[in-house]
HTML snippet that shows the backbone in 3Dmol.js (N, CA, C, O; Angstrom):
<script src="https://3Dmol.org/build/3Dmol-min.js"></script>
<div id="view" style="width:600px;height:400px;position:relative"></div>
<script>
const pdb = `
ATOM      1  N   MET A   1     328.523 216.608 125.888  1.00  0.00           N
ATOM      2  CA  MET A   1     328.047 217.897 126.255  1.00  0.00           C
ATOM      3  C   MET A   1     328.505 218.874 125.191  1.00  0.00           C
ATOM      4  O   MET A   1     329.570 218.703 124.599  1.00  0.00           O
ATOM      5  N   GLU A   2     327.707 219.888 124.949  1.00  0.00           N
ATOM      6  CA  GLU A   2     328.052 220.921 123.982  1.00  0.00           C
ATOM      7  C   GLU A   2     327.743 222.281 124.606  1.00  0.00           C
ATOM      8  O   GLU A   2     326.644 222.502 125.113  1.00  0.00           O
ATOM      9  N   ILE A   3     328.715 223.189 124.566  1.00  0.00           N
ATOM     10  CA  ILE A   3     328.521 224.521 125.139  1.00  0.00           C
ATOM     11  C   ILE A   3     328.773 225.571 124.066  1.00  0.00           C
ATOM     12  O   ILE A   3     329.545 225.348 123.133  1.00  0.00           O
ATOM     13  N   ALA A   4     328.115 226.715 124.206  1.00  0.00           N
ATOM     14  CA  ALA A   4     328.316 227.834 123.286  1.00  0.00           C
ATOM     15  C   ALA A   4     329.311 228.792 123.910  1.00  0.00           C
ATOM     16  O   ALA A   4     329.171 229.174 125.072  1.00  0.00           O
ATOM     17  N   ASP A   5     330.302 229.176 123.147  1.00  0.00           N
ATOM     18  CA  ASP A   5     331.338 230.084 123.618  1.00  0.00           C
ATOM     19  C   ASP A   5     331.106 231.438 122.973  1.00  0.00           C
ATOM     20  O   ASP A   5     331.275 231.571 121.761  1.00  0.00           O
ATOM     21  N   GLY A   6     330.723 232.448 123.744  1.00  0.00           N
ATOM     22  CA  GLY A   6     330.401 233.758 123.194  1.00  0.00           C
ATOM     23  C   GLY A   6     331.482 234.798 123.400  1.00  0.00           C
ATOM     24  O   GLY A   6     331.208 235.992 123.276  1.00  0.00           O
ATOM     25  N   PHE A   7     332.705 234.385 123.710  1.00  0.00           N
ATOM     26  CA  PHE A   7     333.777 235.354 123.982  1.00  0.00           C
ATOM     27  C   PHE A   7     335.037 234.933 123.241  1.00  0.00           C
ATOM     28  O   PHE A   7     335.578 233.855 123.487  1.00  0.00           O
ATOM     29  N   ARG A   8     335.495 235.769 122.351  1.00  0.00           N
ATOM     30  CA  ARG A   8     336.735 235.482 121.626  1.00  0.00           C
ATOM     31  C   ARG A   8     337.897 236.298 122.182  1.00  0.00           C
ATOM     32  O   ARG A   8     339.049 235.875 122.090  1.00  0.00           O
ATOM     33  N   GLY A   9     337.609 237.444 122.748  1.00  0.00           N
ATOM     34  CA  GLY A   9     338.666 238.295 123.280  1.00  0.00           C
ATOM     35  C   GLY A   9     338.225 239.745 123.284  1.00  0.00           C
ATOM     36  O   GLY A   9     337.036 240.044 123.167  1.00  0.00           O
ATOM     37  N   VAL A  10     339.187 240.642 123.418  1.00  0.00           N
ATOM     38  CA  VAL A  10     338.930 242.083 123.463  1.00  0.00           C
ATOM     39  C   VAL A  10     339.759 242.748 122.366  1.00  0.00           C
ATOM     40  O   VAL A  10     340.932 242.423 122.181  1.00  0.00           O
ATOM     41  N   ASP A  11     339.139 243.681 121.640  1.00  0.00           N
ATOM     42  CA  ASP A  11     339.875 244.372 120.577  1.00  0.00           C
ATOM     43  C   ASP A  11     340.679 245.538 121.159  1.00  0.00           C
ATOM     44  O   ASP A  11     340.731 245.707 122.377  1.00  0.00           O
ATOM     45  N   ASP A  12     341.304 246.341 120.295  1.00  0.00           N
ATOM     46  CA  ASP A  12     342.163 247.442 120.742  1.00  0.00           C
ATOM     47  C   ASP A  12     341.400 248.534 121.487  1.00  0.00           C
ATOM     48  O   ASP A  12     341.991 249.267 122.281  1.00  0.00           O
ATOM     49  N   ASP A  13     340.089 248.651 121.239  1.00  0.00           N
ATOM     50  CA  ASP A  13     339.276 249.665 121.914  1.00  0.00           C
ATOM     51  C   ASP A  13     338.674 249.163 123.222  1.00  0.00           C
ATOM     52  O   ASP A  13     337.938 249.896 123.882  1.00  0.00           O
ATOM     53  N   GLY A  14     338.976 247.928 123.602  1.00  0.00           N
ATOM     54  CA  GLY A  14     338.429 247.372 124.839  1.00  0.00           C
ATOM     55  C   GLY A  14     337.046 246.765 124.665  1.00  0.00           C
ATOM     56  O   GLY A  14     336.402 246.415 125.654  1.00  0.00           O
ATOM     57  N   GLU A  15     336.575 246.632 123.428  1.00  0.00           N
ATOM     58  CA  GLU A  15     335.267 246.033 123.164  1.00  0.00           C
ATOM     59  C   GLU A  15     335.410 244.517 123.009  1.00  0.00           C
ATOM     60  O   GLU A  15     336.412 244.023 122.491  1.00  0.00           O
ATOM     61  N   VAL A  16     334.401 243.801 123.462  1.00  0.00           N
ATOM     62  CA  VAL A  16     334.406 242.346 123.372  1.00  0.00           C
ATOM     63  C   VAL A  16     334.182 241.926 121.920  1.00  0.00           C
ATOM     64  O   VAL A  16     333.288 242.437 121.244  1.00  0.00           O
ATOM     65  N   ILE A  17     335.000 240.997 121.456  1.00  0.00           N
ATOM     66  CA  ILE A  17     334.835 240.426 120.123  1.00  0.00           C
ATOM     67  C   ILE A  17     333.945 239.197 120.280  1.00  0.00           C
ATOM     68  O   ILE A  17     334.386 238.193 120.840  1.00  0.00           O
ATOM     69  N   PRO A  18     332.701 239.250 119.799  1.00  0.00           N
ATOM     70  CA  PRO A  18     331.801 238.111 120.003  1.00  0.00           C
ATOM     71  C   PRO A  18     332.071 236.980 119.021  1.00  0.00           C
ATOM     72  O   PRO A  18     332.558 237.206 117.913  1.00  0.00           O
ATOM     73  N   THR A  19     331.758 235.792 119.429  1.00  0.00           N
ATOM     74  CA  THR A  19     331.797 234.610 118.579  1.00  0.00           C
ATOM     75  C   THR A  19     330.702 233.674 119.051  1.00  0.00           C
ATOM     76  O   THR A  19     330.318 233.693 120.220  1.00  0.00           O
ATOM     77  N   TYR A  20     330.217 232.880 118.165  1.00  0.00           N
ATOM     78  CA  TYR A  20     329.164 231.943 118.534  1.00  0.00           C
ATOM     79  C   TYR A  20     329.593 230.527 118.197  1.00  0.00           C
ATOM     80  O   TYR A  20     328.832 229.748 117.624  1.00  0.00           O
ATOM     81  N   ASP A  21     330.821 230.213 118.562  1.00  0.00           N
ATOM     82  CA  ASP A  21     331.354 228.879 118.346  1.00  0.00           C
ATOM     83  C   ASP A  21     330.786 227.926 119.395  1.00  0.00           C
ATOM     84  O   ASP A  21     330.389 228.346 120.482  1.00  0.00           O
ATOM     85  N   THR A  22     330.754 226.663 119.061  1.00  0.00           N
ATOM     86  CA  THR A  22     330.369 225.654 120.040  1.00  0.00           C
ATOM     87  C   THR A  22     331.577 224.793 120.367  1.00  0.00           C
ATOM     88  O   THR A  22     332.437 224.541 119.523  1.00  0.00           O
ATOM     89  N   ARG A  23     331.616 224.360 121.588  1.00  0.00           N
ATOM     90  CA  ARG A  23     332.688 223.490 122.063  1.00  0.00           C
ATOM     91  C   ARG A  23     332.059 222.201 122.563  1.00  0.00           C
ATOM     92  O   ARG A  23     330.984 222.206 123.162  1.00  0.00           O
ATOM     93  N   ARG A  24     332.733 221.121 122.310  1.00  0.00           N
ATOM     94  CA  ARG A  24     332.252 219.824 122.777  1.00  0.00           C
ATOM     95  C   ARG A  24     333.080 219.395 123.984  1.00  0.00           C
ATOM     96  O   ARG A  24     334.242 219.773 124.133  1.00  0.00           O
ATOM     97  N   GLY A  25     332.448 218.598 124.835  1.00  0.00           N
ATOM     98  CA  GLY A  25     333.148 218.141 126.017  1.00  0.00           C
ATOM     99  C   GLY A  25     332.452 216.955 126.653  1.00  0.00           C
ATOM    100  O   GLY A  25     331.499 216.398 126.108  1.00  0.00           O
ATOM    101  N   GLU A  26     332.944 216.592 127.799  1.00  0.00           N
ATOM    102  CA  GLU A  26     332.368 215.480 128.550  1.00  0.00           C
ATOM    103  C   GLU A  26     332.405 215.821 130.027  1.00  0.00           C
ATOM    104  O   GLU A  26     333.271 216.568 130.481  1.00  0.00           O
ATOM    105  N   ALA A  27     331.471 215.275 130.764  1.00  0.00           N
ATOM    106  CA  ALA A  27     331.390 215.512 132.208  1.00  0.00           C
ATOM    107  C   ALA A  27     330.841 214.259 132.877  1.00  0.00           C
ATOM    108  O   ALA A  27     330.032 213.535 132.298  1.00  0.00           O
ATOM    109  N   TYR A  28     331.290 214.015 134.101  1.00  0.00           N
ATOM    110  CA  TYR A  28     330.753 212.906 134.877  1.00  0.00           C
ATOM    111  C   TYR A  28     330.927 213.198 136.359  1.00  0.00           C
ATOM    112  O   TYR A  28     331.732 214.043 136.751  1.00  0.00           O
ATOM    113  N   GLY A  29     330.176 212.500 137.158  1.00  0.00           N
ATOM    114  CA  GLY A  29     330.259 212.636 138.603  1.00  0.00           C
ATOM    115  C   GLY A  29     330.102 211.272 139.260  1.00  0.00           C
ATOM    116  O   GLY A  29     329.317 210.440 138.805  1.00  0.00           O
ATOM    117  N   LEU A  30     330.844 211.053 140.317  1.00  0.00           N
ATOM    118  CA  LEU A  30     330.771 209.822 141.102  1.00  0.00           C
ATOM    119  C   LEU A  30     330.667 210.198 142.563  1.00  0.00           C
ATOM    120  O   LEU A  30     331.323 211.136 143.016  1.00  0.00           O
ATOM    121  N   GLY A  31     329.857 209.484 143.294  1.00  0.00           N
ATOM    122  CA  GLY A  31     329.738 209.810 144.702  1.00  0.00           C
ATOM    123  C   GLY A  31     329.011 208.729 145.474  1.00  0.00           C
ATOM    124  O   GLY A  31     328.549 207.733 144.918  1.00  0.00           O
ATOM    125  N   GLY A  32     328.928 208.958 146.757  1.00  0.00           N
ATOM    126  CA  GLY A  32     328.220 208.028 147.629  1.00  0.00           C
ATOM    127  C   GLY A  32     327.935 208.668 148.973  1.00  0.00           C
ATOM    128  O   GLY A  32     328.510 209.697 149.329  1.00  0.00           O
ATOM    129  N   SER A  33     327.045 208.042 149.701  1.00  0.00           N
ATOM    130  CA  SER A  33     326.645 208.568 151.008  1.00  0.00           C
ATOM    131  C   SER A  33     326.440 207.432 151.993  1.00  0.00           C
ATOM    132  O   SER A  33     326.091 206.314 151.614  1.00  0.00           O
ATOM    133  N   ILE A  34     326.657 207.733 153.242  1.00  0.00           N
ATOM    134  CA  ILE A  34     326.269 206.856 154.341  1.00  0.00           C
ATOM    135  C   ILE A  34     325.092 207.549 155.014  1.00  0.00           C
ATOM    136  O   ILE A  34     325.221 208.652 155.544  1.00  0.00           O
ATOM    137  N   VAL A  35     323.945 206.884 154.985  1.00  0.00           N
ATOM    138  CA  VAL A  35     322.702 207.485 155.454  1.00  0.00           C
ATOM    139  C   VAL A  35     322.235 206.749 156.699  1.00  0.00           C
ATOM    140  O   VAL A  35     322.278 205.520 156.758  1.00  0.00           O
ATOM    141  N   GLY A  36     321.787 207.510 157.695  1.00  0.00           N
ATOM    142  CA  GLY A  36     321.234 206.933 158.908  1.00  0.00           C
ATOM    143  C   GLY A  36     319.885 207.544 159.223  1.00  0.00           C
ATOM    144  O   GLY A  36     319.617 208.694 158.875  1.00  0.00           O
ATOM    145  N   GLY A  37     319.045 206.778 159.877  1.00  0.00           N
ATOM    146  CA  GLY A  37     317.738 207.301 160.239  1.00  0.00           C
ATOM    147  C   GLY A  37     316.948 206.327 161.075  1.00  0.00           C
ATOM    148  O   GLY A  37     317.398 205.222 161.379  1.00  0.00           O
ATOM    149  N   ILE A  38     315.763 206.763 161.438  1.00  0.00           N
ATOM    150  CA  ILE A  38     314.878 205.950 162.264  1.00  0.00           C
ATOM    151  C   ILE A  38     313.441 206.211 161.826  1.00  0.00           C
ATOM    152  O   ILE A  38     313.081 207.336 161.479  1.00  0.00           O
ATOM    153  N   ASP A  39     312.623 205.155 161.846  1.00  0.00           N
ATOM    154  CA  ASP A  39     311.206 205.256 161.522  1.00  0.00           C
ATOM    155  C   ASP A  39     310.394 204.813 162.731  1.00  0.00           C
ATOM    156  O   ASP A  39     310.750 203.854 163.416  1.00  0.00           O
ATOM    157  N   TYR A  40     309.322 205.509 162.979  1.00  0.00           N
ATOM    158  CA  TYR A  40     308.394 205.155 164.058  1.00  0.00           C
ATOM    159  C   TYR A  40     307.024 204.922 163.430  1.00  0.00           C
ATOM    160  O   TYR A  40     306.457 205.822 162.811  1.00  0.00           O
ATOM    161  N   TYR A  41     306.496 203.714 163.592  1.00  0.00           N
ATOM    162  CA  TYR A  41     305.207 203.383 162.990  1.00  0.00           C
ATOM    163  C   TYR A  41     304.080 203.879 163.878  1.00  0.00           C
ATOM    164  O   TYR A  41     303.927 203.437 165.017  1.00  0.00           O
ATOM    165  N   LEU A  42     303.297 204.797 163.344  1.00  0.00           N
ATOM    166  CA  LEU A  42     302.144 205.338 164.054  1.00  0.00           C
ATOM    167  C   LEU A  42     300.976 204.357 164.011  1.00  0.00           C
ATOM    168  O   LEU A  42     300.182 204.289 164.950  1.00  0.00           O
ATOM    169  N   SER A  43     300.876 203.614 162.943  1.00  0.00           N
ATOM    170  CA  SER A  43     299.899 202.544 162.792  1.00  0.00           C
ATOM    171  C   SER A  43     300.534 201.500 161.885  1.00  0.00           C
ATOM    172  O   SER A  43     301.699 201.631 161.510  1.00  0.00           O
ATOM    173  N   GLU A  44     299.781 200.466 161.530  1.00  0.00           N
ATOM    174  CA  GLU A  44     300.362 199.393 160.736  1.00  0.00           C
ATOM    175  C   GLU A  44     300.796 199.857 159.343  1.00  0.00           C
ATOM    176  O   GLU A  44     301.731 199.291 158.778  1.00  0.00           O
ATOM    177  N   GLY A  45     300.154 200.851 158.790  1.00  0.00           N
ATOM    178  CA  GLY A  45     300.470 201.292 157.445  1.00  0.00           C
ATOM    179  C   GLY A  45     301.026 202.698 157.331  1.00  0.00           C
ATOM    180  O   GLY A  45     301.202 203.187 156.215  1.00  0.00           O
ATOM    181  N   MET A  46     301.312 203.375 158.447  1.00  0.00           N
ATOM    182  CA  MET A  46     301.797 204.755 158.377  1.00  0.00           C
ATOM    183  C   MET A  46     302.951 204.952 159.361  1.00  0.00           C
ATOM    184  O   MET A  46     302.899 204.504 160.506  1.00  0.00           O
ATOM    185  N   PHE A  47     304.005 205.643 158.877  1.00  0.00           N
ATOM    186  CA  PHE A  47     305.144 205.869 159.759  1.00  0.00           C
ATOM    187  C   PHE A  47     305.645 207.305 159.643  1.00  0.00           C
ATOM    188  O   PHE A  47     305.408 207.993 158.650  1.00  0.00           O
ATOM    189  N   LEU A  48     306.338 207.727 160.682  1.00  0.00           N
ATOM    190  CA  LEU A  48     307.001 209.026 160.742  1.00  0.00           C
ATOM    191  C   LEU A  48     308.482 208.732 160.960  1.00  0.00           C
ATOM    192  O   LEU A  48     308.831 207.901 161.799  1.00  0.00           O
ATOM    193  N   GLY A  49     309.350 209.404 160.217  1.00  0.00           N
ATOM    194  CA  GLY A  49     310.767 209.089 160.330  1.00  0.00           C
ATOM    195  C   GLY A  49     311.648 210.303 160.167  1.00  0.00           C
ATOM    196  O   GLY A  49     311.213 211.348 159.684  1.00  0.00           O
ATOM    197  N   ILE A  50     312.896 210.152 160.577  1.00  0.00           N
ATOM    198  CA  ILE A  50     313.926 211.162 160.353  1.00  0.00           C
ATOM    199  C   ILE A  50     315.109 210.459 159.690  1.00  0.00           C
ATOM    200  O   ILE A  50     315.365 209.277 159.924  1.00  0.00           O
ATOM    201  N   GLU A  51     315.814 211.208 158.866  1.00  0.00           N
ATOM    202  CA  GLU A  51     316.940 210.648 158.119  1.00  0.00           C
ATOM    203  C   GLU A  51     317.983 211.738 157.929  1.00  0.00           C
ATOM    204  O   GLU A  51     317.639 212.906 157.751  1.00  0.00           O
ATOM    205  N   ILE A  52     319.265 211.359 157.966  1.00  0.00           N
ATOM    206  CA  ILE A  52     320.346 212.321 157.762  1.00  0.00           C
ATOM    207  C   ILE A  52     321.502 211.618 157.053  1.00  0.00           C
ATOM    208  O   ILE A  52     321.759 210.435 157.277  1.00  0.00           O
ATOM    209  N   LYS A  53     322.188 212.363 156.203  1.00  0.00           N
ATOM    210  CA  LYS A  53     323.388 211.822 155.569  1.00  0.00           C
ATOM    211  C   LYS A  53     324.552 212.046 156.531  1.00  0.00           C
ATOM    212  O   LYS A  53     324.984 213.179 156.742  1.00  0.00           O
ATOM    213  N   ALA A  54     325.049 210.968 157.105  1.00  0.00           N
ATOM    214  CA  ALA A  54     326.142 211.070 158.070  1.00  0.00           C
ATOM    215  C   ALA A  54     327.442 211.470 157.383  1.00  0.00           C
ATOM    216  O   ALA A  54     328.226 212.243 157.935  1.00  0.00           O
ATOM    217  N   PHE A  55     327.675 210.945 156.179  1.00  0.00           N
ATOM    218  CA  PHE A  55     328.866 211.293 155.407  1.00  0.00           C
ATOM    219  C   PHE A  55     328.483 211.262 153.938  1.00  0.00           C
ATOM    220  O   PHE A  55     327.781 210.356 153.488  1.00  0.00           O
ATOM    221  N   ASN A  56     328.947 212.258 153.193  1.00  0.00           N
ATOM    222  CA  ASN A  56     328.628 212.361 151.772  1.00  0.00           C
ATOM    223  C   ASN A  56     329.891 212.774 151.020  1.00  0.00           C
ATOM    224  O   ASN A  56     330.593 213.696 151.436  1.00  0.00           O
ATOM    225  N   TYR A  57     330.179 212.086 149.906  1.00  0.00           N
ATOM    226  CA  TYR A  57     331.336 212.417 149.064  1.00  0.00           C
ATOM    227  C   TYR A  57     330.884 212.467 147.610  1.00  0.00           C
ATOM    228  O   TYR A  57     330.121 211.611 147.162  1.00  0.00           O
ATOM    229  N   MET A  58     331.359 213.478 146.869  1.00  0.00           N
ATOM    230  CA  MET A  58     331.021 213.615 145.456  1.00  0.00           C
ATOM    231  C   MET A  58     332.249 214.101 144.695  1.00  0.00           C
ATOM    232  O   MET A  58     332.905 215.058 145.107  1.00  0.00           O
ATOM    233  N   TYR A  59     332.557 213.436 143.578  1.00  0.00           N
ATOM    234  CA  TYR A  59     333.647 213.836 142.685  1.00  0.00           C
ATOM    235  C   TYR A  59     333.026 214.189 141.339  1.00  0.00           C
ATOM    236  O   TYR A  59     332.303 213.379 140.759  1.00  0.00           O
ATOM    237  N   ASN A  60     333.299 215.389 140.838  1.00  0.00           N
ATOM    238  CA  ASN A  60     332.801 215.842 139.543  1.00  0.00           C
ATOM    239  C   ASN A  60     333.989 216.207 138.664  1.00  0.00           C
ATOM    240  O   ASN A  60     334.956 216.810 139.129  1.00  0.00           O
ATOM    241  N   ALA A  61     333.909 215.837 137.385  1.00  0.00           N
ATOM    242  CA  ALA A  61     334.971 216.159 136.438  1.00  0.00           C
ATOM    243  C   ALA A  61     334.354 216.664 135.136  1.00  0.00           C
ATOM    244  O   ALA A  61     333.290 216.212 134.715  1.00  0.00           O
ATOM    245  N   LYS A  62     335.045 217.607 134.515  1.00  0.00           N
ATOM    246  CA  LYS A  62     334.597 218.167 133.235  1.00  0.00           C
ATOM    247  C   LYS A  62     335.812 218.366 132.350  1.00  0.00           C
ATOM    248  O   LYS A  62     336.872 218.779 132.820  1.00  0.00           O
ATOM    249  N   ARG A  63     335.656 218.071 131.065  1.00  0.00           N
ATOM    250  CA  ARG A  63     336.714 218.258 130.079  1.00  0.00           C
ATOM    251  C   ARG A  63     336.081 218.887 128.840  1.00  0.00           C
ATOM    252  O   ARG A  63     335.103 218.367 128.304  1.00  0.00           O
ATOM    253  N   VAL A  64     336.645 220.013 128.388  1.00  0.00           N
ATOM    254  CA  VAL A  64     336.133 220.721 127.211  1.00  0.00           C
ATOM    255  C   VAL A  64     337.221 220.735 126.151  1.00  0.00           C
ATOM    256  O   VAL A  64     338.367 221.093 126.423  1.00  0.00           O
ATOM    257  N   PHE A  65     336.846 220.338 124.930  1.00  0.00           N
ATOM    258  CA  PHE A  65     337.757 220.321 123.785  1.00  0.00           C
ATOM    259  C   PHE A  65     337.497 221.581 122.966  1.00  0.00           C
ATOM    260  O   PHE A  65     336.448 221.700 122.333  1.00  0.00           O
ATOM    261  N   HIS A  66     338.437 222.521 122.972  1.00  0.00           N
ATOM    262  CA  HIS A  66     338.222 223.806 122.304  1.00  0.00           C
ATOM    263  C   HIS A  66     338.300 223.696 120.791  1.00  0.00           C
ATOM    264  O   HIS A  66     337.373 224.112 120.096  1.00  0.00           O
ATOM    265  N   GLN A  67     339.368 223.155 120.275  1.00  0.00           N
ATOM    266  CA  GLN A  67     339.494 222.922 118.837  1.00  0.00           C
ATOM    267  C   GLN A  67     340.610 221.917 118.617  1.00  0.00           C
ATOM    268  O   GLN A  67     341.420 221.664 119.508  1.00  0.00           O
ATOM    269  N   SER A  68     340.643 221.355 117.435  1.00  0.00           N
ATOM    270  CA  SER A  68     341.645 220.331 117.171  1.00  0.00           C
ATOM    271  C   SER A  68     343.042 220.935 117.253  1.00  0.00           C
ATOM    272  O   SER A  68     343.276 222.060 116.810  1.00  0.00           O
ATOM    273  N   GLY A  69     343.947 220.179 117.817  1.00  0.00           N
ATOM    274  CA  GLY A  69     345.315 220.644 117.976  1.00  0.00           C
ATOM    275  C   GLY A  69     345.578 221.308 119.320  1.00  0.00           C
ATOM    276  O   GLY A  69     346.735 221.485 119.702  1.00  0.00           O
ATOM    277  N   MET A  70     344.531 221.678 120.038  1.00  0.00           N
ATOM    278  CA  MET A  70     344.694 222.285 121.362  1.00  0.00           C
ATOM    279  C   MET A  70     344.432 221.249 122.442  1.00  0.00           C
ATOM    280  O   MET A  70     343.639 220.326 122.258  1.00  0.00           O
ATOM    281  N   GLU A  71     345.106 221.413 123.562  1.00  0.00           N
ATOM    282  CA  GLU A  71     344.905 220.514 124.683  1.00  0.00           C
ATOM    283  C   GLU A  71     343.547 220.789 125.326  1.00  0.00           C
ATOM    284  O   GLU A  71     343.101 221.936 125.372  1.00  0.00           O
ATOM    285  N   ALA A  72     342.899 219.755 125.814  1.00  0.00           N
ATOM    286  CA  ALA A  72     341.593 219.906 126.451  1.00  0.00           C
ATOM    287  C   ALA A  72     341.733 220.646 127.781  1.00  0.00           C
ATOM    288  O   ALA A  72     342.760 220.552 128.453  1.00  0.00           O
ATOM    289  N   GLN A  73     340.698 221.375 128.144  1.00  0.00           N
ATOM    290  CA  GLN A  73     340.658 222.095 129.423  1.00  0.00           C
ATOM    291  C   GLN A  73     339.932 221.218 130.435  1.00  0.00           C
ATOM    292  O   GLN A  73     338.799 220.801 130.196  1.00  0.00           O
ATOM    293  N   ASP A  74     340.577 220.938 131.563  1.00  0.00           N
ATOM    294  CA  ASP A  74     340.023 220.050 132.585  1.00  0.00           C
ATOM    295  C   ASP A  74     339.680 220.822 133.846  1.00  0.00           C
ATOM    296  O   ASP A  74     340.342 221.799 134.194  1.00  0.00           O
ATOM    297  N   ALA A  75     338.637 220.367 134.524  1.00  0.00           N
ATOM    298  CA  ALA A  75     338.272 220.898 135.837  1.00  0.00           C
ATOM    299  C   ALA A  75     337.698 219.746 136.651  1.00  0.00           C
ATOM    300  O   ALA A  75     336.967 218.910 136.120  1.00  0.00           O
ATOM    301  N   ALA A  76     338.029 219.701 137.938  1.00  0.00           N
ATOM    302  CA  ALA A  76     337.525 218.637 138.813  1.00  0.00           C
ATOM    303  C   ALA A  76     337.293 219.206 140.211  1.00  0.00           C
ATOM    304  O   ALA A  76     337.994 220.117 140.652  1.00  0.00           O
ATOM    305  N   THR A  77     336.302 218.655 140.891  1.00  0.00           N
ATOM    306  CA  THR A  77     336.015 219.064 142.270  1.00  0.00           C
ATOM    307  C   THR A  77     335.780 217.830 143.130  1.00  0.00           C
ATOM    308  O   THR A  77     335.293 216.805 142.654  1.00  0.00           O
ATOM    309  N   HIS A  78     336.134 217.949 144.399  1.00  0.00           N
ATOM    310  CA  HIS A  78     335.856 216.938 145.415  1.00  0.00           C
ATOM    311  C   HIS A  78     335.029 217.628 146.495  1.00  0.00           C
ATOM    312  O   HIS A  78     335.449 218.652 147.035  1.00  0.00           O
ATOM    313  N   ASN A  79     333.871 217.083 146.811  1.00  0.00           N
ATOM    314  CA  ASN A  79     333.012 217.660 147.847  1.00  0.00           C
ATOM    315  C   ASN A  79     332.729 216.615 148.914  1.00  0.00           C
ATOM    316  O   ASN A  79     332.368 215.480 148.604  1.00  0.00           O
ATOM    317  N   THR A  80     332.895 217.000 150.163  1.00  0.00           N
ATOM    318  CA  THR A  80     332.533 216.137 151.277  1.00  0.00           C
ATOM    319  C   THR A  80     331.620 216.909 152.215  1.00  0.00           C
ATOM    320  O   THR A  80     331.714 218.131 152.332  1.00  0.00           O
ATOM    321  N   ALA A  81     330.743 216.185 152.874  1.00  0.00           N
ATOM    322  CA  ALA A  81     329.832 216.805 153.838  1.00  0.00           C
ATOM    323  C   ALA A  81     329.581 215.820 154.974  1.00  0.00           C
ATOM    324  O   ALA A  81     329.526 214.609 154.760  1.00  0.00           O
ATOM    325  N   PHE A  82     329.431 216.348 156.172  1.00  0.00           N
ATOM    326  CA  PHE A  82     329.144 215.545 157.358  1.00  0.00           C
ATOM    327  C   PHE A  82     327.830 216.025 157.962  1.00  0.00           C
ATOM    328  O   PHE A  82     327.579 217.226 158.062  1.00  0.00           O
ATOM    329  N   LEU A  83     327.007 215.084 158.357  1.00  0.00           N
ATOM    330  CA  LEU A  83     325.712 215.371 158.996  1.00  0.00           C
ATOM    331  C   LEU A  83     324.926 216.410 158.195  1.00  0.00           C
ATOM    332  O   LEU A  83     324.563 217.466 158.715  1.00  0.00           O
ATOM    333  N   SER A  84     324.670 216.101 156.936  1.00  0.00           N
ATOM    334  CA  SER A  84     324.000 217.040 156.044  1.00  0.00           C
ATOM    335  C   SER A  84     322.643 216.498 155.600  1.00  0.00           C
ATOM    336  O   SER A  84     322.357 215.310 155.751  1.00  0.00           O
ATOM    337  N   GLN A  85     321.835 217.360 155.064  1.00  0.00           N
ATOM    338  CA  GLN A  85     320.530 217.079 154.478  1.00  0.00           C
ATOM    339  C   GLN A  85     319.602 216.298 155.406  1.00  0.00           C
ATOM    340  O   GLN A  85     319.191 215.188 155.068  1.00  0.00           O
ATOM    341  N   PRO A  86     319.264 216.859 156.569  1.00  0.00           N
ATOM    342  CA  PRO A  86     318.285 216.176 157.428  1.00  0.00           C
ATOM    343  C   PRO A  86     316.896 216.211 156.796  1.00  0.00           C
ATOM    344  O   PRO A  86     316.512 217.197 156.166  1.00  0.00           O
ATOM    345  N   VAL A  87     316.151 215.124 156.973  1.00  0.00           N
ATOM    346  CA  VAL A  87     314.835 214.977 156.355  1.00  0.00           C
ATOM    347  C   VAL A  87     313.862 214.409 157.378  1.00  0.00           C
ATOM    348  O   VAL A  87     314.201 213.487 158.120  1.00  0.00           O
ATOM    349  N   ILE A  88     312.656 214.959 157.417  1.00  0.00           N
ATOM    350  CA  ILE A  88     311.554 214.371 158.184  1.00  0.00           C
ATOM    351  C   ILE A  88     310.621 213.730 157.175  1.00  0.00           C
ATOM    352  O   ILE A  88     310.220 214.364 156.199  1.00  0.00           O
ATOM    353  N   LYS A  89     310.273 212.463 157.412  1.00  0.00           N
ATOM    354  CA  LYS A  89     309.472 211.706 156.458  1.00  0.00           C
ATOM    355  C   LYS A  89     308.134 211.312 157.079  1.00  0.00           C
ATOM    356  O   LYS A  89     308.043 211.010 158.269  1.00  0.00           O
ATOM    357  N   LEU A  90     307.123 211.324 156.257  1.00  0.00           N
ATOM    358  CA  LEU A  90     305.818 210.765 156.582  1.00  0.00           C
ATOM    359  C   LEU A  90     305.537 209.756 155.489  1.00  0.00           C
ATOM    360  O   LEU A  90     305.401 210.125 154.322  1.00  0.00           O
ATOM    361  N   GLY A  91     305.447 208.473 155.854  1.00  0.00           N
ATOM    362  CA  GLY A  91     305.317 207.440 154.839  1.00  0.00           C
ATOM    363  C   GLY A  91     304.115 206.550 155.046  1.00  0.00           C
ATOM    364  O   GLY A  91     303.577 206.442 156.148  1.00  0.00           O
ATOM    365  N   PHE A  92     303.707 205.918 153.971  1.00  0.00           N
ATOM    366  CA  PHE A  92     302.591 204.988 153.988  1.00  0.00           C
ATOM    367  C   PHE A  92     303.041 203.672 153.387  1.00  0.00           C
ATOM    368  O   PHE A  92     303.706 203.648 152.351  1.00  0.00           O
ATOM    369  N   ARG A  93     302.677 202.578 154.039  1.00  0.00           N
ATOM    370  CA  ARG A  93     303.023 201.254 153.562  1.00  0.00           C
ATOM    371  C   ARG A  93     301.764 200.585 153.047  1.00  0.00           C
ATOM    372  O   ARG A  93     300.720 200.603 153.699  1.00  0.00           O
ATOM    373  N   PHE A  94     301.878 199.998 151.873  1.00  0.00           N
ATOM    374  CA  PHE A  94     300.719 199.327 151.266  1.00  0.00           C
ATOM    375  C   PHE A  94     300.886 197.843 151.294  1.00  0.00           C
ATOM    376  O   PHE A  94     300.010 197.114 150.827  1.00  0.00           O
TER     377      PHE A  94
END
`;
const viewer = $3Dmol.createViewer("view");
viewer.addModel(pdb, "pdb");
viewer.setStyle({}, {cartoon: {color: "spectrum"}});
viewer.zoomTo();
viewer.render();
</script>
């Protein structure tokens, strides 16, 4: 990943000192869900269904390398959700 950093600091007059440096980094996410639902077949090739994520977990991490000799800046989040993202489905089977 590459991001543009447009802020270097503030000068003595309180004005922003601009910079157009780029920073390199890496990011990844891992997660999973337990999904439950039911389908009702209206005919042999068409169904109506409902689905919900009973449990959902997501871990995201980001690391940005500002410049050589400096320690990388890390950020991480953990997200959990229960009974989220309900969906009504209309499907066709071929």
